[in-house]
VOLUM-249443 format. One line per 2 residues: for each residue x, z, y of C-alpha. Coordinates in steps of 0.1 Angstrom, whole numbers, plus 5000, padded with zeros to 4 digits. Layout:
BEGIN
X,Z,Y | ... $
//
This chain:
BEGIN
5045,5074,4793 | 5042,5055,4825 $
5011,5052,4823 | 5003,5087,4819 $
5026,5091,4852 | 5004,5068,4873 $
4967,5084,4862 | 4981,5118,4873 $
4995,5104,4905 | 4960,5083,4910 $
4942,5121,4902 | 4958,5140,4922 $
4954,5118,4951 | 4919,5110,4945 $
4915,5155,4941 | 4934,5159,4980 $
4910,5130,4997 | 4922,5097,4990 $
4911,5063,4984 | 4925,5042,4962 $
4917,5004,4964 | 4927,4983,4929 $
4934,4948,4936 | 4928,4948,4968 $
4950,4920,4983 | 4964,4934,5014 $
4975,4904,5040 | 4988,4924,5067 $
4998,4956,5082 | 4987,4975,5109 $
5006,4985,5132 | 5010,5007,5164 $
5037,5023,5183 | 5062,5004,5150 $
5041,5025,5129 | 5021,5015,5102 $
4990,5031,5105 | 4969,5008,5086 $
4960,4977,5061 | 4940,4946,5066 $
4930,4929,5033 | 4920,4893,5029 $
4883,4901,5024 | 4884,4916,5062 $
4884,4946,5056 | 4906,4978,5074 $
4921,5013,5063 | 4935,5032,5085 $
4951,5064,5072 | 4981,5092,5081 $
5002,5081,5056 | 4996,5047,5036 $
5016,5045,5004 | 5020,5004,5000 $
5023,4996,4957 | 5038,4962,4963 $
5072,4944,4952 | 5099,4950,4982 $
5096,4907,4978 | 5057,4915,4980 $
5067,4942,5009 | 5095,4917,5026 $
5095,4878,5016 | 5122,4863,4997 $
5157,4865,5013 | 5183,4852,5004 $
5215,4875,5017 | 5246,4854,5030 $
5277,4869,5023 $
//
């Protein structure tokens, strides 16, 4: 099922040297030269990486908005 896919993905990422931080509240995306290079957590920690992957919803990432037609 879906849980098995997520577990396999997480295992593959960790096996390749990635670090997964669970239940981490991201308060900011660190941008350099127009590219995301890291994240800042609510507890003040910062993580930098060549690739940043987020599991946040689109609403948490971009905020709620309404399109005017």
